[in-house]
C-alpha positions in Angstrom: 93.0 126.0 103.8 92.6 128.4 100.8 90.9 130.8 103.1 94.3 131.5 104.9 95.8 132.5 101.4 94.7 136.1 100.6 94.6 137.3 97.0 95.8 135.0 94.4 98.5 132.2 94.9 100.3 129.9 92.5 102.4 126.8 93.5 104.4 124.9 90.9 106.5 122.0 92.3 108.2 118.7 91.5 109.2 115.8 93.7 111.9 113.4 92.6 111.5 109.8 93.9 114.6 107.6 94.2 113.5 104.2 95.5 115.7 101.2 96.1 114.4 97.7 96.8 116.5 94.6 97.7 114.7 91.4 97.1 116.5 88.1 98.2 115.6 84.6 97.0 114.4 82.5 99.9 113.8 79.2 98.2 111.7 80.0 95.2 110.7 77.0 93.1 110.1 77.4 89.3 107.7 75.5 87.1 108.8 72.1 86.1 110.8 72.5 82.8 111.2 76.3 83.1 114.6 77.9 82.4 116.7 78.5 85.6 116.9 81.9 87.2 119.6 84.4 86.2 119.6 86.7 89.3 117.6 88.5 91.9 116.1 91.2 89.5 118.3 94.0 90.6 116.8 97.4 91.9 113.6 97.6 89.8 113.2 101.4 90.3 114.6 104.4 88.5 114.5 107.9 89.8 111.2 109.4 88.8 110.0 113.1 88.9 106.4 113.8 89.8 105.1 117.4 89.1 102.2 119.2 90.8 100.4 122.5 90.3 97.9 124.5 92.5 96.3 127.9 92.1 93.8 129.6 94.4 92.1 133.0 94.0 90.2 135.0 96.7 86.9 136.2 95.2 85.7 138.2 98.1 86.0 138.2 101.9 84.2 134.9 102.3 84.8 132.9 99.0 87.8 131.3 97.2 88.2 129.2 94.2 91.0 126.9 93.2 92.5 124.2 91.0 94.9 121.5 91.7 96.8 119.0 89.4 98.6 116.2 91.2 99.5 112.5 91.1 98.1 110.9 94.3 99.1 107.2 93.6 101.6 105.7 91.3 104.0 102.7 90.9 106.7 101.9 88.3 109.2 99.1 88.5 110.9 96.7 86.1 113.0 93.7 87.1 116.0 92.3 85.2 115.4 89.6 82.6 115.2 86.0 83.9 115.0 86.8 87.6 113.5 84.3 90.0 110.2 86.1 90.6 109.4 86.6 87.0 106.2 84.4 87.1 104.8 87.0 89.5 106.0 90.2 88.0 108.5 91.6 85.5 107.2 95.1 85.0 104.5 97.2 86.8 103.3 100.7 85.9 100.3 102.6 87.5 99.9 106.3 86.8 97.1 108.5 88.3 96.5 112.2 87.6 93.9 114.3 89.6 92.4 117.4 88.3 90.7 119.0 91.2 88.5 122.2 90.9 87.9 123.4 94.5 86.0 126.0 96.5 86.3 127.2 100.1 83.9 129.3 102.1 85.0 131.3 105.3 82.0 130.9 107.6 83.3 133.2 110.2 86.6 134.3 111.8 87.3 130.8 113.3 85.6 128.3 110.7 86.1 127.5 107.1 84.8 124.7 104.8 85.8 123.6 101.4 85.4 120.8 98.8 86.7 119.6 95.5 85.5 117.5 92.5 88.2 114.9 91.8 88.5 114.1 88.0 91.0 111.2 87.9 92.8 109.6 85.0 94.3 106.1 85.7 96.6 104.1 83.5 98.0 100.7 84.5 100.1 97.9 82.9 101.1 94.6 84.5 103.6 92.2 83.0 104.8 88.8 84.1 106.1 85.7 82.5 104.1 82.5 82.1 105.2 79.0 81.4 103.4 76.1 79.8 105.7 74.0 77.5 107.9 77.1 77.0 108.2 80.5 78.5 106.1 83.4 77.3 104.8 86.8 78.5 101.6 88.1 79.8 100.5 91.8 79.6 97.4 93.3 81.1 96.9 97.0 80.5 94.0 99.5 80.5 93.0 103.1 81.4 90.0 105.0 82.6 88.7 108.3 83.8 86.5 108.4 86.9 85.3 111.0 89.4 85.4 111.4 93.2 85.2 114.2 95.7 86.8 115.8 98.7 85.6 117.9 101.6 87.2 119.5 104.6 86.7 121.7 107.7 89.2 124.0 109.1 88.7 125.5 112.7 90.7 127.9 114.7 88.8 127.6 118.1 91.7 129.4 120.0 93.8 132.1 118.3 97.0 130.3 117.0 95.5 126.8 117.3 94.0 125.2 114.0 92.3 122.0 113.6 91.6 120.4 110.3 89.4 117.4 109.2 89.6 116.2 105.6 88.0 113.3 103.7 88.8 112.2 100.3 86.3 109.7 98.7 87.2 106.4 97.2 87.7 106.6 93.2 86.5 103.4 91.5 87.9 102.7 88.0 86.9 100.1 85.4 90.1 99.9 83.4 89.5 99.2 79.6 92.2 97.5 77.8 93.6 94.2 76.7 95.1 90.9 77.9 97.9 89.6 75.7 99.8 86.3 76.3 102.6 85.5 73.8 105.2 82.6 73.5 103.4 80.1 75.8 101.6 77.3 73.7 98.1 76.5 74.8 97.7 79.8 76.6 98.3 82.5 73.8 95.7 85.1 73.5 94.9 88.7 72.6 91.5 89.8 73.8 89.7 92.9 75.1 89.2 93.1 78.9 88.2 95.0 81.9 89.6 95.2 85.3 88.4 97.1 88.4 90.7 99.5 90.2 89.5 100.7 93.5 91.6 103.4 95.1 91.1 104.2 98.8 89.1 106.8 100.6 91.4 108.8 103.1 90.4 110.6 106.2 92.9 113.1 108.0 92.8 115.0 111.2 95.4 117.6 111.5 96.6 120.1 114.2 98.8 123.2 114.1 99.6 125.3 117.2 101.6 128.4 117.2 103.9 128.4 120.2 105.1 131.9 119.5 105.8 134.1 116.6 108.5 131.8 115.4 107.7 128.1 116.2 104.6 126.2 115.1 104.1 122.6 116.2 102.3 120.2 113.8 100.6 116.8 114.0 98.3 114.6 112.0 96.5 111.2 112.0 95.5 109.7 108.7 93.2 106.6 107.8 93.6 104.9 104.5 90.7 102.7 103.3 93.0 100.3 101.4 90.5 97.4 102.1 88.8 98.5 98.8 91.7 96.9 96.9 90.9 93.2 97.2 92.0 91.6 94.0 92.9 92.2 90.3 89.9 90.6 88.6 89.8 90.6 84.7 86.7 90.2 82.8 86.8 89.6 79.0 84.9 91.4 76.4 82.5 88.3 76.3 81.9 88.7 80.0 84.0 85.8 81.2 85.7 86.3 84.7 89.3 85.1 84.7 91.1 83.8 87.8 91.6 86.8 90.1 95.0 87.9 91.6 94.2 88.3 95.3 95.7 91.5 96.8 93.8 91.6 100.1 95.1 95.0 101.1 94.0 96.0 104.6 93.1 99.6 105.9 95.9 101.4 107.5 96.9 104.5 109.7 99.7 107.0 109.5 100.8 109.3 112.4 103.0 112.3 112.0 104.6 115.2 114.0 106.7 118.1 113.1 107.4 121.8 113.3 108.0 125.0 111.4 110.4 127.5 112.7 110.7 131.0 111.3 114.3 132.1 111.4 113.7 135.6 110.0 111.5 137.4 107.4 113.3 135.5 104.7 113.8 131.9 106.0 111.5 129.4 107.6 112.9 125.8 108.3 110.8 122.7 109.1 111.3 119.1 110.0 109.0 116.0 110.8 108.6 112.3 111.3 105.9 110.0 110.2 105.0 106.3 110.9 103.0 104.8 107.9 101.6 101.3 108.0 101.9 99.1 104.9 98.4 97.9 103.5 100.1 94.7 102.2 99.7 91.4 104.1 102.2 88.5 104.6 99.9 86.1 102.8 99.4 88.1 99.7 102.4 90.5 99.4 103.8 90.5 95.9 106.9 91.6 94.0 104.8 94.3 92.2 104.5 96.0 95.6 107.4 94.8 97.8 106.2 97.0 100.7 106.6 97.2 104.5 105.8 99.6 107.3 107.4 102.9 106.6 109.3 105.4 108.8 109.5 109.0 107.2 112.2 111.4 108.2 111.8 114.9 106.6 113.2 118.3 106.5 112.7 121.5 104.4 112.9 125.1 104.0 111.2 128.1 102.6 113.0 131.3 101.3 111.0 134.4 100.8 112.6 136.5 98.0 110.0 139.4 98.2 106.3 139.9 98.7 105.4 138.0 95.6 108.0 135.1 95.2 109.1 132.4 97.5 110.8 129.1 97.0 110.5 125.8 98.8 113.0 122.9 99.0 112.5 119.5 100.9 114.0 116.1 101.4 112.7 112.8 102.9 114.2 109.6 103.7 111.8 106.6 104.0 113.0 103.4 105.6 110.9 100.4 104.5 110.8 97.5 107.0 111.9 94.0 105.9 109.0 91.7 105.0 108.4 88.3 103.5 107.0 87.4 100.1 105.4 83.9 99.8 103.0 83.4 96.8 102.1 80.9 94.3 102.0 81.8 90.6 101.9 80.4 86.9 99.2 77.9 85.9 97.8 75.7 88.8 99.0 72.6 87.0 102.6 73.7 87.0 103.0 76.4 89.7 106.0 78.6 90.7 106.3 79.2 94.5 107.9 82.7 94.9 109.6 83.0 98.3 111.7 86.0 99.0 112.8 88.6 101.7 112.4 92.2 100.9 113.5 95.6 102.3 114.3 99.0 100.9 114.1 102.7 101.1 112.9 105.8 99.2 114.7 109.1 99.0 112.6 112.2 97.9 113.8 115.5 96.7 111.4 118.3 96.3 111.3 121.9 95.1 108.6 124.4 94.4 108.1 128.1 93.3 105.3 130.1 94.9 103.8 133.3 93.4 101.4 135.7 94.9 99.2 138.0 92.7 
């Protein structure tokens, strides 16, 4: 897509995510002898800003270079103390940051190709309670830098009709960190460990059609290879494999449609809808990712101040379908059966500044 951006272009933006999750107890049993529950955990999410930065530069009539910095995957939640699902999770944090140097080549007037190297930093921390003869805490954390790639083709077989095909590779991390258990007699430990984190490959087919000088229709279909995320398997520094936490994510599809409408030389407005399948399954869904199928409703606008400066604003409301959680946690000899109903939503507010040079 850089081949449609003449000269130099900079985009600096931020999205503020405002999630809300409602988890209701549906017959959870606690370990024998464990303290009673003190609530439903509350809304575990806080508003979170996520910045991004992109720059592209046309080198000549056929060649472009660029750089993107973004956060493609992330999660951050923390439940109230003493809640009924605390043996599954109390706090979860996943941060990923992509640094993506890119290049694009205009083959001819109707075909462009491009690619990126993805240098990705990942940091994760998973916390939950554990009960033996008293209640303690378990923390698993680690980080890693790994590399992937991305490639795309953009064609305009008919003037005003553009078709894009994009593939992003899987990024495999081996998180290096520690497993710490405190306050649970017989289980306390503080050891170095490793855990694999396999983030999905993604393929997207997109279409844009200019109906006239003002209206552009848009559509896309995306495949996510979430089946790469099978479990959380910890290996100690001595090479011992600990009991894995099964995730069993499934590959999914998302489908979207929308439009851009140019009101005048200064204002363009847009809106869209997307259906987005959840990769979680009924058998293994957890309170760390209380997810369901998602319906996205979006709108936005661009204001062109002059030939160099423009500003974007956007908003999204994501309705998350109601789903069940039914999993077994804590030590096998004294388990907790976590049973719950979950639903929620996410509001997203976005803003960006664009500069042409």
